[in-house]
C-alpha positions as CSV (number, residue, x, y, z in Angstrom):
1,X,29.5,-19.5,-76.8
2,X,28.1,-22.8,-75.9
3,X,28.9,-22.2,-72.2
4,X,27.2,-18.8,-72.4
5,X,24.0,-20.3,-73.8
6,X,24.0,-22.9,-71.0
7,X,24.3,-20.2,-68.4
8,X,21.4,-18.3,-69.9
9,X,19.2,-21.4,-70.0
10,X,19.9,-22.4,-66.5
11,X,20.5,-19.2,-64.5
12,X,18.0,-16.8,-65.9
13,X,14.9,-18.9,-65.0
14,X,16.3,-19.1,-61.4
15,X,16.7,-15.4,-61.3
16,X,13.2,-14.9,-62.6
17,X,11.8,-17.2,-59.9
18,X,13.7,-15.4,-57.1
19,X,12.5,-12.0,-58.4
20,X,8.9,-13.2,-58.5
21,X,9.1,-14.6,-55.0
22,X,10.2,-11.2,-53.7
23,X,7.2,-9.5,-55.3
24,X,3.8,-9.4,-53.3
25,X,1.3,-11.9,-54.6
26,X,-1.5,-10.2,-56.5
27,X,-4.7,-11.9,-55.6
28,X,-8.0,-11.2,-57.3
29,X,-10.3,-9.6,-54.7
30,X,-13.9,-10.6,-55.3
31,X,-16.6,-8.3,-53.9
32,X,-19.4,-10.2,-52.2
33,X,-22.8,-10.4,-53.7
34,X,-25.8,-9.5,-51.6
35,X,-29.3,-11.0,-51.3
36,X,-31.8,-8.9,-49.3
37,X,-35.0,-10.7,-48.4
38,X,-37.6,-8.3,-47.0
39,X,-40.9,-9.3,-45.5
40,X,-43.9,-7.2,-44.8
41,X,-45.6,-7.0,-41.4
42,X,-43.8,-10.0,-40.0
43,X,-43.4,-10.0,-36.2
44,X,-41.3,-12.6,-34.3
45,X,-43.6,-15.5,-35.2
46,X,-40.7,-17.7,-36.5
47,X,-39.5,-20.9,-34.9
48,X,-36.0,-19.5,-34.3
49,X,-37.5,-16.5,-32.5
50,X,-40.2,-18.4,-30.5
51,X,-42.8,-15.7,-30.9
52,X,-45.6,-18.2,-31.4
53,X,-45.4,-21.9,-30.5
54,X,-47.4,-23.0,-33.5
55,X,-45.6,-20.9,-36.2
56,X,-44.2,-23.0,-39.0
57,X,-41.1,-21.4,-40.6
58,X,-38.7,-24.3,-41.5
59,X,-37.0,-22.3,-44.3
60,X,-36.4,-19.1,-42.2
61,X,-35.2,-21.4,-39.4
62,X,-32.8,-23.2,-41.8
63,X,-31.4,-19.9,-42.9
64,X,-31.0,-18.9,-39.2
65,X,-29.1,-22.1,-38.5
66,X,-26.5,-21.1,-41.2
67,X,-26.3,-17.4,-40.1
68,X,-26.1,-15.0,-37.2
69,X,-29.5,-14.2,-35.6
70,X,-30.0,-10.9,-33.9
71,X,-32.5,-11.8,-31.3
72,X,-33.4,-8.2,-30.4
73,X,-33.8,-6.7,-33.9
74,X,-36.2,-3.8,-34.1
75,X,-37.9,-1.4,-36.6
76,X,-37.2,2.3,-36.4
77,X,-40.7,3.2,-37.5
78,X,-43.5,0.6,-37.2
79,X,-45.3,1.5,-40.4
80,X,-44.3,0.6,-44.0
81,X,-43.2,3.8,-45.8
82,X,-41.1,5.6,-43.2
83,X,-39.6,2.3,-42.0
84,X,-38.4,1.4,-45.5
85,X,-37.3,5.0,-46.3
86,X,-35.2,5.0,-43.2
87,X,-33.6,1.7,-43.8
88,X,-32.7,2.3,-47.4
89,X,-31.4,5.8,-46.8
90,X,-29.8,5.1,-43.5
91,X,-31.4,8.1,-41.8
92,X,-33.5,8.1,-38.7
93,X,-37.0,9.3,-39.3
94,X,-36.7,12.0,-36.6
95,X,-33.6,13.4,-38.5
96,X,-35.4,13.4,-41.9
97,X,-38.8,14.5,-40.4
98,X,-40.2,11.5,-42.3
99,X,-43.3,10.4,-40.2
100,X,-45.8,9.6,-42.9
101,X,-46.4,8.2,-46.3
102,X,-44.2,10.3,-48.7
103,X,-42.1,8.1,-51.0
104,X,-38.3,8.5,-50.5
105,X,-37.7,9.9,-54.0
106,X,-40.2,12.7,-53.3
107,X,-39.4,13.4,-49.7
108,X,-38.2,16.9,-49.0
109,X,-35.1,15.7,-47.1
110,X,-34.5,12.1,-48.2
111,X,-34.6,12.8,-51.9
112,X,-31.1,14.4,-51.3
113,X,-29.8,11.1,-49.9
114,X,-28.6,8.1,-51.8
115,X,-30.2,4.8,-51.1
116,X,-27.8,1.9,-50.7
117,X,-29.1,0.5,-54.0
118,X,-27.7,3.6,-55.7
119,X,-24.4,3.3,-53.8
120,X,-24.1,-0.3,-54.9
121,X,-24.5,0.7,-58.5
122,X,-21.9,3.4,-58.1
123,X,-19.5,0.7,-56.9
124,X,-19.9,-1.5,-59.9
125,X,-22.7,-3.8,-58.7
126,X,-25.5,-5.0,-60.9
127,X,-28.8,-4.4,-59.1
128,X,-31.8,-6.8,-59.5
129,X,-35.1,-6.3,-57.6
130,X,-38.7,-7.4,-57.4
131,X,-41.6,-7.1,-55.1
132,X,-42.2,-4.6,-52.2
133,X,-38.8,-3.3,-51.2
134,X,-39.2,0.5,-51.0
135,X,-42.8,1.4,-50.6
136,X,-42.7,3.0,-54.1
137,X,-40.3,1.4,-56.5
138,X,-37.9,3.7,-58.4
139,X,-37.0,2.1,-61.8
140,X,-33.8,4.1,-62.1
141,X,-32.3,2.4,-59.1
142,X,-32.3,-1.0,-60.8
143,X,-30.5,-2.6,-63.7
144,X,-33.3,-5.1,-63.9
145,X,-36.7,-5.1,-62.2
146,X,-38.8,-8.2,-61.9
147,X,-42.6,-8.5,-61.7
148,X,-44.1,-5.4,-63.1
149,X,-47.7,-5.8,-61.8
150,X,-48.8,-2.8,-60.0
151,X,-50.4,-4.4,-57.0
152,X,-48.7,-6.7,-54.6
153,X,-51.5,-6.9,-52.1
154,X,-53.6,-9.4,-54.1
155,X,-55.7,-11.1,-55.1
156,X,-58.8,-9.4,-53.7
157,X,-62.4,-10.6,-53.3
158,X,-64.6,-9.3,-56.2
159,X,-68.3,-8.4,-56.1
160,X,-68.7,-8.3,-59.9
161,X,-67.7,-4.6,-60.1
162,X,-65.1,-3.8,-57.5
163,X,-62.5,-5.3,-55.1
164,X,-64.2,-5.7,-51.7
165,X,-63.7,-7.3,-48.3
166,X,-64.2,-11.0,-48.4
167,X,-67.9,-12.0,-47.9
168,X,-67.0,-14.7,-45.3
169,X,-65.7,-11.9,-42.9
170,X,-68.7,-10.4,-41.1
171,X,-69.4,-6.7,-40.6
172,X,-68.2,-4.3,-39.3
173,X,-64.7,-5.8,-39.7
174,X,-65.1,-6.4,-43.4
175,X,-65.9,-2.8,-44.1
176,X,-62.6,-1.5,-42.6
177,X,-61.4,-1.7,-46.2
178,X,-60.8,-4.5,-48.7
179,X,-57.2,-4.8,-47.7
180,X,-57.1,-4.8,-43.9
181,X,-60.6,-6.2,-43.4
182,X,-60.1,-9.5,-45.2
183,X,-58.8,-13.0,-44.5
184,X,-59.7,-16.4,-46.1
185,X,-58.2,-19.3,-47.9
186,X,-58.2,-19.0,-51.7
187,X,-60.5,-22.0,-51.9
188,X,-63.2,-19.8,-50.3
189,X,-64.2,-18.3,-53.7
190,X,-66.1,-15.1,-53.1
191,X,-69.9,-15.1,-53.8
192,X,-72.2,-12.1,-53.9
193,X,-76.0,-12.2,-54.4
194,X,-75.9,-16.0,-55.0
195,X,-73.3,-15.7,-57.8
196,X,-69.7,-16.8,-57.6
197,X,-67.9,-13.6,-58.5
198,X,-64.4,-14.8,-57.8
199,X,-61.1,-13.0,-57.3
200,X,-59.5,-9.9,-58.9
201,X,-55.9,-8.9,-59.4
202,X,-55.6,-5.2,-60.0
203,X,-57.8,-4.4,-62.9
204,X,-58.1,-8.0,-64.2
205,X,-59.5,-11.3,-63.0
206,X,-57.4,-13.6,-60.9
207,X,-58.0,-17.1,-62.4
208,X,-58.8,-19.7,-59.8
209,X,-60.1,-23.2,-60.4
210,X,-58.5,-24.8,-57.4
211,X,-55.2,-24.5,-55.5
212,X,-53.4,-26.5,-58.1
213,X,-54.9,-24.7,-61.1
214,X,-54.8,-21.0,-60.6
215,X,-52.8,-17.8,-61.3
216,X,-49.8,-17.4,-59.1
217,X,-49.9,-15.0,-56.2
218,X,-47.5,-12.0,-56.3
219,X,-45.1,-13.5,-53.7
220,X,-44.9,-16.7,-55.8
221,X,-44.1,-14.6,-58.9
222,X,-41.3,-12.8,-57.0
223,X,-39.8,-16.0,-55.8
224,X,-39.8,-17.5,-59.3
225,X,-38.3,-14.3,-60.8
226,X,-35.4,-14.4,-58.3
227,X,-34.7,-18.0,-58.9
228,X,-34.8,-17.4,-62.7
229,X,-32.4,-14.5,-62.4
230,X,-29.9,-16.5,-60.3
231,X,-30.0,-19.2,-63.0
232,X,-29.6,-16.6,-65.8
233,X,-26.6,-15.0,-64.0
234,X,-24.9,-18.4,-63.8
235,X,-25.4,-18.9,-67.6
236,X,-24.0,-15.5,-68.3
237,X,-20.8,-16.2,-66.3
238,X,-21.3,-12.7,-64.9
239,X,-18.2,-11.1,-63.5
240,X,-19.8,-8.1,-61.9
241,X,-21.0,-8.5,-58.3
242,X,-24.7,-8.2,-57.7
243,X,-27.1,-6.7,-55.2
244,X,-30.4,-8.6,-55.4
245,X,-33.5,-7.7,-53.4
246,X,-36.9,-9.4,-53.1
247,X,-39.7,-7.9,-51.1
248,X,-42.4,-10.4,-50.0
249,X,-45.8,-9.0,-49.0
250,X,-47.3,-11.8,-46.9
251,X,-48.3,-11.7,-44.1
252,X,-49.5,-8.1,-44.9
253,X,-53.3,-8.0,-45.2
254,X,-55.4,-9.2,-46.9
255,X,-54.5,-12.5,-45.3
256,X,-55.1,-14.9,-48.3
257,X,-53.2,-18.1,-49.0
258,X,-53.9,-21.5,-50.4
259,X,-56.0,-23.8,-48.3
260,X,-53.1,-26.2,-47.4
261,X,-51.5,-23.4,-45.4
262,X,-54.7,-22.9,-43.4
263,X,-54.9,-26.6,-42.9
264,X,-51.6,-26.5,-41.0
265,X,-53.4,-24.6,-38.2
266,X,-56.8,-26.2,-37.3
267,X,-59.0,-23.6,-35.9
268,X,-59.9,-25.5,-32.8
269,X,-56.2,-26.0,-32.0
270,X,-55.1,-22.3,-32.4
271,X,-53.3,-21.0,-29.4
272,X,-54.0,-17.3,-28.8
273,X,-51.2,-14.9,-27.8
274,X,-50.7,-14.6,-24.1
275,X,-52.9,-11.6,-23.2
276,X,-53.5,-10.1,-19.8
277,X,-57.0,-8.8,-19.2
278,X,-57.2,-5.0,-18.9
279,X,-53.5,-4.8,-19.8
280,X,-54.0,-1.4,-21.5
281,X,-55.2,0.3,-18.3
282,X,-51.7,1.4,-17.3
283,X,-50.7,2.4,-20.9
284,X,-51.0,5.9,-22.4
285,X,-51.4,5.1,-26.1
286,X,-55.0,6.4,-26.0
287,X,-53.8,9.7,-24.5
288,X,-52.3,10.7,-27.9
289,X,-54.3,8.5,-30.3
290,X,-58.1,8.6,-30.7
291,X,-60.3,5.4,-30.7
292,X,-60.4,5.7,-34.5
293,X,-56.7,5.0,-34.8
294,X,-56.3,1.8,-36.8
295,X,-55.0,-0.6,-34.2
296,X,-57.6,0.4,-31.7
297,X,-60.4,0.5,-34.2
298,X,-59.5,-2.8,-35.9
299,X,-59.5,-4.6,-32.6
300,X,-62.8,-3.2,-31.6
301,X,-64.3,-4.0,-35.0
302,X,-63.1,-7.6,-34.8
303,X,-64.7,-8.0,-31.4
304,X,-68.0,-6.6,-32.7
305,X,-68.0,-8.9,-35.7
306,X,-68.1,-12.2,-33.9
307,X,-70.1,-13.8,-31.1
308,X,-67.1,-14.0,-28.8
309,X,-63.9,-12.0,-28.6
310,X,-61.8,-15.0,-29.0
311,X,-63.5,-16.3,-32.2
312,X,-62.5,-13.3,-34.3
313,X,-59.0,-13.3,-32.9
314,X,-58.6,-17.0,-33.5
315,X,-59.7,-16.7,-37.1
316,X,-57.5,-13.7,-37.8
317,X,-54.5,-15.5,-36.1
318,X,-55.1,-18.6,-38.1
319,X,-54.9,-16.6,-41.3
320,X,-51.8,-14.7,-40.1
321,X,-50.0,-18.0,-39.3
322,X,-51.1,-19.4,-42.7
323,X,-49.7,-16.5,-44.6
324,X,-46.4,-16.7,-42.6
325,X,-46.1,-20.4,-43.6
326,X,-46.9,-19.4,-47.2
327,X,-44.2,-16.7,-47.4
328,X,-41.7,-19.0,-45.6
329,X,-42.2,-21.5,-48.5
330,X,-41.3,-18.7,-51.0
331,X,-38.2,-17.8,-49.0
332,X,-37.2,-21.5,-49.2
333,X,-37.5,-21.4,-52.9
334,X,-35.2,-18.4,-53.1
335,X,-32.7,-19.8,-50.7
336,X,-32.6,-23.2,-52.5
337,X,-31.8,-21.4,-55.7
338,X,-29.0,-19.5,-54.1
339,X,-27.5,-22.3,-52.1
340,X,-27.5,-24.6,-55.1
341,X,-25.8,-22.0,-57.3
342,X,-22.2,-21.0,-57.8
343,X,-22.9,-17.8,-55.8
344,X,-23.6,-19.5,-52.5
345,X,-20.1,-19.1,-51.0
346,X,-19.8,-15.4,-51.9
347,X,-23.2,-14.0,-51.2
348,X,-24.3,-12.1,-48.1
349,X,-27.9,-12.9,-47.1
350,X,-29.9,-10.5,-45.0
351,X,-33.5,-11.2,-44.0
352,X,-35.6,-8.6,-42.1
353,X,-39.1,-7.4,-41.8
354,X,-40.1,-3.7,-42.0
355,X,-41.9,-4.0,-38.6
356,X,-44.0,-6.3,-36.5
357,X,-47.7,-6.8,-35.9
358,X,-49.8,-6.9,-32.7
359,X,-52.6,-9.5,-32.4
360,X,-54.9,-8.4,-29.5
361,X,-52.3,-7.6,-26.9
362,X,-53.3,-4.3,-25.1
363,X,-56.6,-4.3,-27.1
364,X,-54.7,-3.6,-30.3
365,X,-54.7,-5.2,-33.7
366,X,-52.2,-3.6,-36.1
367,X,-48.7,-2.3,-36.4
368,X,-47.6,1.3,-35.4
369,X,-47.6,0.7,-31.6
370,X,-44.7,1.3,-29.2
371,X,-44.6,-2.2,-27.8
372,X,-42.6,-5.3,-28.4
373,X,-45.0,-7.0,-30.7
374,X,-44.9,-4.1,-33.1
375,X,-41.2,-3.2,-33.0
376,X,-39.5,-6.6,-32.8
377,X,-38.7,-8.2,-36.1
378,X,-36.7,-11.1,-37.6
379,X,-33.2,-9.9,-38.2
380,X,-30.8,-12.5,-39.7
381,X,-27.4,-12.0,-41.5
382,X,-25.3,-14.6,-43.2
383,X,-21.8,-13.7,-44.3
384,X,-19.8,-16.6,-45.7
385,X,-16.5,-16.8,-43.8
386,X,-17.6,-14.4,-41.1
387,X,-20.9,-15.1,-39.4
388,X,-20.8,-18.3,-37.3
389,X,-23.7,-20.7,-38.2
390,X,-26.3,-20.7,-35.5
391,X,-24.8,-17.9,-33.5
392,X,-27.0,-15.3,-31.7
393,X,-26.5,-11.7,-30.8
394,X,-28.7,-10.3,-28.0
395,X,-27.6,-6.7,-28.2
396,X,-30.6,-4.6,-29.5
397,X,-30.1,-3.4,-33.0
398,X,-32.4,-1.9,-35.6
399,X,-32.9,-1.4,-39.3
400,X,-30.9,1.8,-39.3
401,X,-27.8,-0.4,-39.0
402,X,-28.3,-2.2,-42.3
403,X,-26.8,0.6,-44.5
404,X,-23.5,1.1,-42.6
405,X,-23.2,-2.7,-42.3
406,X,-23.4,-3.1,-46.1
407,X,-20.8,-0.3,-46.6
408,X,-18.5,-2.1,-44.2
409,X,-18.9,-5.7,-45.5
410,X,-18.9,-4.7,-49.2
411,X,-16.3,-2.0,-49.0
412,X,-18.6,0.5,-50.7
413,X,-16.9,3.8,-51.6
414,X,-18.3,7.2,-52.1
415,X,-20.7,9.5,-50.2
416,X,-24.1,8.5,-49.0
417,X,-25.5,12.0,-49.9
418,X,-26.3,13.8,-53.2
419,X,-25.7,17.3,-51.9
420,X,-25.3,19.4,-48.8
421,X,-29.0,19.4,-48.1
422,X,-28.9,15.8,-47.0
423,X,-28.2,14.5,-43.5
424,X,-25.5,11.8,-43.2
425,X,-26.5,8.3,-42.4
426,X,-27.1,7.1,-38.8
427,X,-26.6,3.7,-37.5
428,X,-23.4,1.6,-37.1
429,X,-21.9,-1.4,-38.8
430,X,-22.9,-4.7,-37.2
431,X,-19.8,-6.5,-38.5
432,X,-18.1,-6.7,-35.1
433,X,-21.1,-8.8,-33.8
434,X,-20.7,-11.2,-36.7
435,X,-17.1,-11.9,-35.7
436,X,-17.8,-11.9,-31.9
437,X,-21.4,-12.2,-30.7
438,X,-20.4,-10.9,-27.3
439,X,-18.6,-7.9,-28.6
440,X,-18.8,-5.2,-25.9
441,X,-17.0,-2.2,-27.6
442,X,-19.6,-1.5,-30.3
443,X,-19.8,2.2,-31.2
444,X,-23.6,2.1,-31.5
445,X,-26.1,2.8,-28.7
446,X,-27.2,0.4,-26.0
447,X,-30.7,0.3,-27.3
448,X,-32.9,0.4,-30.4
449,X,-34.9,3.6,-31.1
450,X,-38.4,3.5,-32.6
451,X,-40.6,6.5,-33.5
452,X,-44.3,6.5,-34.1
453,X,-45.0,9.6,-36.2
454,X,-47.8,11.7,-34.7
455,X,-50.3,12.9,-37.2
456,X,-50.3,9.8,-39.4
457,X,-54.1,9.8,-39.1
458,X,-54.7,13.4,-37.8
459,X,-52.7,16.6,-38.1
460,X,-50.5,17.5,-35.1
461,X,-51.9,20.2,-32.8
462,X,-50.4,23.6,-33.6
463,X,-48.7,22.5,-36.8
464,X,-51.5,22.9,-39.4
465,X,-52.8,21.4,-42.6
466,X,-52.1,22.2,-46.2
467,X,-55.5,22.2,-47.9
468,X,-54.1,21.0,-51.2
469,X,-51.9,18.1,-49.8
470,X,-53.6,17.1,-46.6
471,X,-51.8,16.9,-43.3
472,X,-48.3,18.3,-42.9
473,X,-46.3,15.2,-43.4
474,X,-46.9,15.4,-47.1
475,X,-45.7,19.0,-47.4
476,X,-42.2,19.3,-48.9
477,X,-40.9,21.8,-46.4
478,X,-40.2,19.3,-43.7
479,X,-36.5,20.3,-43.5
480,X,-37.6,23.8,-42.3
481,X,-39.4,22.5,-39.2
482,X,-37.6,23.3,-35.9
483,X,-36.5,20.7,-33.4
484,X,-39.7,21.1,-31.3
485,X,-41.5,19.2,-34.1
486,X,-39.2,16.2,-33.4
487,X,-40.5,16.1,-29.8
488,X,-44.1,16.1,-31.0
489,X,-43.6,12.5,-32.0
490,X,-43.9,9.3,-29.9
491,X,-40.8,7.3,-29.1
492,X,-40.0,3.8,-27.8
493,X,-36.5,2.7,-26.8
494,X,-35.5,-0.9,-26.2
495,X,-32.4,-2.0,-24.4
496,X,-31.4,-5.5,-23.5
497,X,-33.3,-5.4,-20.2
498,X,-35.8,-2.5,-20.6
499,X,-38.3,-0.8,-22.8
500,X,-38.9,2.9,-22.3
501,X,-41.7,4.8,-24.0
502,X,-42.3,8.6,-24.2
503,X,-45.4,10.0,-25.8
504,X,-45.6,13.4,-27.2
505,X,-47.7,14.6,-24.3
506,X,-44.9,13.6,-21.9
507,X,-46.6,10.4,-20.6
508,X,-44.1,7.6,-20.1
509,X,-44.1,3.8,-19.8
510,X,-41.3,1.6,-18.5
511,X,-41.1,-2.2,-18.7
512,X,-38.5,-4.5,-17.1
513,X,-38.0,-7.4,-19.6
514,X,-36.0,-9.4,-17.1
515,X,-39.2,-10.0,-15.1
516,X,-41.9,-8.8,-17.5
517,X,-41.4,-10.1,-21.0
518,X,-45.0,-9.3,-22.1
519,X,-44.7,-5.7,-21.0
520,X,-47.7,-6.0,-18.6
521,X,-46.5,-3.8,-15.8
522,X,-45.8,-0.1,-16.4
523,X,-43.2,0.9,-13.8
524,X,-42.8,4.5,-14.9
525,X,-44.8,5.8,-12.0
526,X,-42.9,3.7,-9.4
527,X,-40.4,5.8,-7.5
528,X,-38.2,2.7,-6.9
529,X,-37.5,2.7,-10.7
530,X,-36.7,6.5,-10.9
531,X,-33.1,5.8,-11.7
532,X,-33.5,3.4,-14.6
533,X,-36.3,5.6,-15.9
534,X,-34.0,8.6,-16.0
535,X,-31.1,6.7,-17.4
536,X,-33.2,5.4,-20.3
537,X,-34.7,8.8,-20.9
538,X,-31.2,10.3,-21.1
539,X,-30.0,7.5,-23.5
540,X,-32.9,8.0,-25.8
541,X,-32.6,11.8,-25.9
542,X,-28.9,11.5,-26.6
543,X,-29.8,9.6,-29.8
544,X,-32.6,12.0,-30.7
545,X,-30.4,15.1,-30.1
546,X,-27.3,13.8,-31.8
547,X,-26.7,16.0,-34.9
548,X,-25.4,14.3,-38.0
549,X,-26.5,16.9,-40.6
550,X,-23.6,17.5,-42.9
551,X,-22.2,15.1,-45.5
């Protein structure tokens, strides 16, 4: 009996160890967290992109040094609502017929699609958001929502009764509207009729004594909410993965920021964008858009408001650069909170803008143009363990690729549609580029497609207007429009070497970026470039005509 006990004590543990060694090791698999940083109206004016030599973006640049930078990232629609609708739903605007201002949740087609926020929730993620992410926030998409003030584009100059354009901005530019026609440091407190009337935030006063004693601006509140949420999640010892989104508004107009950000860019030292005189002469934008279109009208109004063309442009650019520096500081606050937290090694960070902004090139001051300044955006992805710090990808990509990339990186399960009335998502995962920046077998296209919806300001010829809801893009029968409607839009297609533009009237532009980075010389009418013109036309039409309409 004693010998038997000895055998049990000595042999059984050995047998147990051998058995365990033969079993596969069960490791806990942690899903990555995601932090999405979205910026409004930000073009390529970041140090890492080199879009303007005086831009100061140390925090964006620091993120870029730790991540993969897509040097040719582009918007799919260069205005806010359809750009964000397309990105969050993963559906090209020409496939959803989304060319205007209808919120995703109300859009006749896109309301049948899930946003990636919803898909994250279905996959067990906690969702936290604040600021301008989708153009109209949907509370049901989020477990927790941050700053609940209704207005992000604030504060505004106040005349004692209403928000108005800032009094330091001369007419007629100031009367464009109190959002787009205004720029000034906060220290320039508005005065009307000899009385200091101050600032307003929504329907209440914005308290301002000086830059150190004032109410916070919306972007500051969003940054602080995100940092507080990260700290709170650490205290909770939260086991669920999270998707966290913060949408910053600056440098969207009105271009207001504390004085110290304006001081970074002395007016007499401002370097204007490189602009070719009469550059618009070989372009066809005005053949489909009237002079009243925002970008054309804004530029003309700015010229008329100042003694010289350059004075107004220099003042506007100073304010734009100041607001970029301001929002960069808020991004730094958010990234410091993440990088100093326990989540830093397991959180994917994506930083993008919804579209760019043009500052005087081709006599244009706004977004919604087909050219580089309006379509190119910052596009940075950091994936711990996958993206190589400081790496660059020069293959053109666009916002449509964000959704499939998130599905791939986070192993999201389930459909992206709610029913059979929804188109499937477009775009392709960018994960291969994170692992190999020179990857040459990507399933996606050779270029990035951008569409400018016709009729954003006026109805499309031959389509009609609904008297109760305005122009057609607001009518919830868009899915019934035939394919000819798709070709009544204006398209821009950017490959590594070329940009091809096709307007709805058939006019075309072609630019060779190898020799013409500013897109000064339209080669579409040059017979020597007939072959690349046809090749690019065919590539673009292949994307537009590709049918992905069933779940």
